[in-house]
N, C-alpha and C positions, 0 to 999 in steps of 0.2 A: 462189805465188798459185794459188788454186783455179781450175780451168778454168770457163769460162762455160757455162751450161746450153744445151742445144740449142734453137735458135729464138731465141737472143739474150735470153732472159728471165733475170734475175738471181735467184739463190736467197738466202734469208735464213738466216743461221746460227741454230741453236737457242739459245734464251735460257736462261741459267743461273738456276735458281729463286732462288738466294741473292742474286743481283744485281738481281732484278726489283723494280719500284716497289711499295711496299705499298698494299693496297687501302684506300679511305677507310673510316673507322670508322662503324659503324652508328649512326644517329641515334635509334633506338628505345630506350625505357626499359622495364624490367620494371614490371608494374602496381604492385608494392609501393613502388618508388622514385617512380613517378609520383604515387601517393597521398600520399607524404610531401612532395614538392616542390610539387605543385599540388592540394591536397585538394579545394578547391571545384570546380575544373575536372574533377577525377576523378569526383566524385559527379554533377556536372551531365552528364557524358558518358554515364553510365549511365541517368539519369532522362530525358534528352532525346536519344535516338538519332536518327540521320539519318532523314528520312522515307522515303528510298529503301530502307532496310534492312528496313522492315516489322516491326520488333521492338517489343515492348511496353515501357512504362516500367518499369524494374526498378532496384532499389537495388544498391549495390556489394556488399552481403552476400547478394545473390541473392533477396531477398524483394520482394514487391510493396509499393507505398507503404502500404497499410493492413493488412499482414500482421504478426502478432505472432510472436515467437520461440517455440520449443518450451518448454513449461512442465511441470515435474514437482515433486512434493511428497512429503514423508515426515514422519510424526508420531511422537512418542514417542522421539525420538533421544537425548535427554538423560535420564539416570536420576535425577539429583539435583534435579529441578525438579518443580513441580506440573503443568506442561504444556510441551511443546516441539514444534518443527516446523522443517523445513528446506525451503526453496522455491528452486528454480532456474529462472530464466528466461533461456534462452540460456546465455551464459557468466557471467551475474550470479547469484550465490548468496548467500542470507541465512539465518542461523540465529537462531531466536528461542527464548528460554526464559522461562517465567513462574514467578516465585517469590512465594509468598504468606506474609505476616507479619501478626500480630495487632496492631491498634491499640486500646488500651483507651480507653474514653471518659473515664476519669479523667485521662488524659494529654493530653486536648484542652482547651486553655485556655478556648475559647469554647463548650464543649459546653453549659453551662447556659443560654446565651443563644440558641444556634442550634438547640436541640432543637425539633423539629417535632411538634406533637400530631397532625397529620394522619397521620404514619407509624404512630402507635399505633392510630389508628382503622382503618387498612388492615389492620394485623396482627390486629386484633381481629375484624374482620368476615370476613376471608378472605384467601386468597393472591392473588398478583398474577396477572392474566389476560394474554392475549396482546395485547389491545387496551388497554394501560394507558398510553397516551401522556399522558393527562390525570390518571391516578390515581397512578402511581408517581412519587415525589419523588426525582429523580436529582440534585438540586442538591448533595446531600451528596458525591457523587463528585467534583464540581468544587471544592467549598468545602474539603473535607478532604483533597484530593489522594490519593484512593484508587487512582488509576491513575498509575503513574510509569514512563513509557517512557524508554529510553535507547538510543541507537544509536551504535555504534562501527564504525570502518573499520579492519579488521585490517591489520597490517603486511604489505606485499607483495600486498594485494588489487589494487593498480594500481601502475604505476611511480612515481607521485608520492608514495606513502605510505611513509615511511622509519621505522625504529624510533626511539623516543624523542621523536617529534614531538608537540606538543600537539594536542588535539582540533581538527579542521579546521572551517571554517565550514560545509562541506557536512554534516558529521555533526550539528552543532548545529541546522542548518536542518531536516534530516530528522527529528530528534527532536521539534522543535516542531511539525512538520507532522503527525506521527503522533499527538501528544497532542491537537492541535486536532481531528483527524478522529475520535478516540475520543470526544470530547465532543460533536461535531456529530452523529455517527451514533447516539449513545446505544446503543452496541453492548452494553455490559455493564449489567445491571440492578443497581440499588442494593440490592434485596432479597436478591440472592445474596451480598452482601458484609456483611450485618448479622448480628450475633450477639446473639440475644435471650435474655432471662431472664423466665420466667413465675413470678411470686411465688405461693406457695400461697394458696388461699382459706381463711383461718383460720375464717371464719364457717361455711363449709360443713363443715369438719372438726369444729367444735364441735357442729353440728347432728347430724352423723353419730354422734358419740360419745353424744349424748343420746338417740339412737334415734328421733329424729323423722324418719321417712321419708315421712310424708304431706305432700305439698306440692301446692297447686293451681297453675294456670298463672301467675297473677299473682305468687305467691311465688317461683316458679322464675325468672321474668323479673327480679324484684328481686334475687335472688341473683346472677344473671349480670351485671346492671348494677352491682351493688355489689362485684364481684370486682376486686381490684387490677389495674390495666392492666399489660401486659408492658413491659419496659424493654430498651433497647439497651445492652448492656454492652461492646460492642466492634465493630470492623470488620475485615474482611480487606483488606489493602493489597496490590495486585498490582504487583510490580516486573517490568516487561516489558523485558528486555534483548535487543537485536537486534545481531548481529554480521555485517557484510558481509565474507565471506571471499573473494569474487571480485567485482570491480567491472568490468563491461564495458558501462556505460551503463544508464540508467533504474533507479537503485537504489530509488526509492520504491515502484514497483509490486511488486518482489520483497520489500521489507521489510514492506509492509502486508499482502501475502498471507501472509507468515510469521507476522505478528501474529495475523491472523484464524485461521489454522490452529492456532497454539499455544493461543489462547483456547478454541477448540473442543475441544482435547485436555486442557484444565485440569480438574483435580479438586480440590475443597477438602475437607479432612477435616471430619467432624462435630464441631462445637464447641458447648459449652454453658457456662453460668455455674454454678460450684459454690459455693453459698452457705456451705457449711461451711468450705471452705478460702479463700473470698473470692478466687477466681481463675477464669480461663477454662481449661477442660480440653478436650483434643482426643482423639478416638478413633484408635487405631492400626489399626483394621480397614479394609482397603482397600474392602471391600464397602459400608461405610457412607459412603464419600466421595461427594460430590455434584458433578455436572457443572454448569457455568455454562449458564444458559438465555439464550443470546444473542438479540438482536433482529436476525434476518435474517443476511445474509452480504454486506456491502458489498465490492465489488471495484473497484480503481482501475485506470484505463487512461490512459496518458500518451502525448502526441503532441508533435511539434515541426514547425515550418514551415521549409522550405528555400527560400530565394530564389534565382532564377536569376541575378540581378544581384549580383555579389560586393560592390559598393559600396553596397548598400541599407542596410547598417548604419551608414554614415557620413553619409547624407543626412539633412537635416532632415525630420521627420515632419510632413506637412501633411494634414489631414483634408479630402478633396475633397467637393464637393457630390454629391448623388445623381444629378443630371442629368449632371454631369461624369464621374462614374464610369461611367454607362451609355454615354456617348459614347466613352470610352476603351475599353470592352469591344467596341463596334462596330468601332472602328478597329483593334483588336488591339494596342493599345499598352500594355495593362495588364501590369505585371510578372508574369512567369510564376513560379509557386511550386508546391510540393508539400507536402502534409501527410503526415508519416511517423509511423506508429504504432510504439510500443515502440522508440524510437531507441537505437542502440548508442553506444558511446563516441566513435567516429569521427564519427557524424552529430550528436551533441550539440554538439561543438565548432564545427560549421558553422551552427548554428541559434540564433536569438535568441528567437523567439516560441515559447512552450511552453504546452501545454494539459494539464490533468489533470481527468478526469471520473470521479467515483465514483458508481456506480449500484447499485441493489438492487431486489429484487422487492417490490412493494407488498403488504403483508400483507392489506389490505382488498380489493384487487383483484389477484389473482395474475397476471392476464394483462397487467398494466401494469407499466411500468418506472418506478421512483422515482429521481430524481436526488438523491443525498445531498449531493454537493459538486461544484462546478465552479470551477476556477481557470484564469485565462489571464493571462499576463504576457509582457513583452518585445516587444509589437507590437500592431497593430490591423488586420492584414490579414484575419483570419478573421472572417467575418460570421455572422449568425443562421442562414442556410440551411446553412452548412457545420457549424455547431455542432449543428444537428439531425441531420445525417448522422452526426456523430461520436458522438452519443448512441445512435443505432441500432447503430453498430459496437461501442460499449462494452457494449450489451445482449447482443450476440452473444458478446463476450469474457466477460461475466459468466456466461453459461450454460456456456461451456467451462471456466472456472476452478472454477465450482460443482461440476461433475461430477468434477473432479480432487480437490477437498477433501473431498467427500462419500464418495469411495472410500477415504479413509484409515482 
């Protein structure tokens, strides 16, 4: 037995590390696992930090609520198209290619019935002007389906898209949304898609052969008025194919920006009707190709609404009265929420209410912003005042994207 220590105090034998009791496991989780197990609480913890921390409201991806992701663009990436562009917004990337094909009027079953005499008058009197909202007849673009967009989600752009799967509902919805916005914004002019034929004035040729070069003003006007009117022999049909090669949330903004950039890059060959061969011919000269004269540059900005209450999606929606709403704001019982600009894939899965605002510069008043389209679905929490604020944010986003696309 070991002797007792001096002073009567007992000594403790050294503990063997191999026989010591294990320390309790740590209760903390890495942020990535916490985001998978409790995604709503994870995003809420970033947007609503403790008041004592004096930290601003920030999203899980490090952006402020109304901050957009970094945007970049490139034009002319595809060599076998009439126009192409690649747009990247954060980790979401879209490739767009525009391919032009000729549609002969003889192949249009209803062409004899739907032919508009107003188009002939416009072609006869002069070219289209910038303020041709009432002059240019763009109904042919819609009636004859001269713009054909198609969006596809490539295999592997996101974990849920496997090879051999049929077109998803998201792809079909985005294709319809792009087509609707093309018609609403009237971005493409119908005049750029028409292929004209000017019949020769046989009476003028006969007069020239007869040597009658003396004509007074009235006779000249009669000759012009008696000349055969020009005819539309065909149209250019633009097939707009969009491929999402990387999907990390908010695919519509990237797809629409790629469509606008590709249309700005599109060049159509010089085409004319050859009466001798009875067909439409196109020139191979690149210098004779013509760009599209687009109406402005509409830019889309998307937002989503994040509710602090995770059960807000399962509660019955009741529209409160205005007095009741003000009373709830005074008491501080109004549900807290945040409007997030350019949501990523993680945020989109946690939000139900979404807003998409498309703005452009007013051609008649360049200092003013024109709202081309505004869509809101999934809820009723965003009011008029907040929509006005989002329009201002969208106008700032328009100026940013406009500078990127004009630099191409």
